[in-house]
N, C-alpha and C positions, 0 to 999 in steps of 0.2 A: 449561369454562373451564380453561385450563392454568395451572399454578402457575409461579412463578419458577424453581423447581428443574427442572421439566419443560422449560421454555424453554431453560435452560442446557444440559441434556442433549441436546436436539434440535440446538442450535447446535453443540455439540461433535461430534456425529455428522456434521453437514454439513462441518465443518472436516476431520475425518478422511477423509470420502468424497472431498473435493476433493484433499487432500494425497496420497491413494493414486495419483492420476492425474498429478500434476504434480511436477516436481523441478527445481531450479535447478542450472545448471552455471556454470563460469567464463565461458564464451562467452555463455550465455543464462541469467542469474540469475533467481531467483524474486522477483517484486516483490510483497511482502506489505504490505497496507495495513490499518490498524486505527484505530479511533476510540474515544475516551472521550466523556463528556458535555461535556468542556471542550477537549480537545486532539486533534490529528491526528498520526498517525505512519505512516511508510513506510520499508521497508528493502529493499534488493536483496541477496539471500542466495544464496551458493553452497552448496547442500546437500551436494555431494560432499565438499568440504573442511570443511564445518561452520563457515563464516565469513560474517560480514556484510561485504559489499563497500562499501556506502555506506548512509547513513540520513539522513533528514530528519524534522523534527517541527515543530509549531507553537511549541514552547518552546525551540527552538534559539536560540543567542545572536544569529546573524545575522538571524533573523526575528522576534526579540522586539519590536523597535520597530514592527512592522506590526500588532501585537496581533491575531493570527489567532485565530479561534474555531473551534468544531467545527460549521461550517456550509458550505453549498455554495460560496460565493465563496472562502472560505479553502481549501477542498479543491482548487479549481481553481488557486489561487495555489501551493499546495504541490506540485501536479502539475507545474507549470511549473518550479519550483525543482528538483525531483527530476530532470526531464529535462535541465536544464542541468548539474547535477552529474554525471549519468550520462555525458553527452557528454565532460566533462572527464576522467572516469575511463576512457573508452574503451568504454563499454557502449552498444550500439546496439539490441539486442533483448532482451526480457525475457519471462518467463512470468508472467501476472497471477494473483495469489492474492488473492481478495476476502475471505478469512478468514471464510467462512460467512455473509457478508452478501449481500443481494440486490444485483443490478447496477442500482441506481437511486439517485437522490439524490446524496449525498456521494461514494459509490463511483464512480458514473458520471461525475460532474464531474471527479474526480481522474484517472480513466483517460483521458477525452477531452483534458484539458489536457496530460497526459503524452504522448499521441499527437501532439498539436499541437506539442509541444516537440521532437519528433523521435524518440521511442522507438517501436519496432516491437513489437507484442504478437502 
């Protein structure tokens, strides 16, 4: 049985392994998605300039009245919101960074909603 510390170390290794292979640019930023036990967060990042181009979260003022939680329907809603904001910012294509998580559940719902909203991965 793995300890909590071992799980953290293994996840950090996965994050580094993924980040070695992907990088965001101004034309195609890295879309990093992360989740806590209560909230959802996503950012479009230009790694060359070291800047966040746009971000959305379940605790943002414009989404606060929807009372989004850290579940699959809320992840899908956040994906749609991110796709809309990305279109307004002129971002059409992104590189998806799942931040060491498996591509299922909340991560999958978020990604599919963002694709349905018009983002190209």
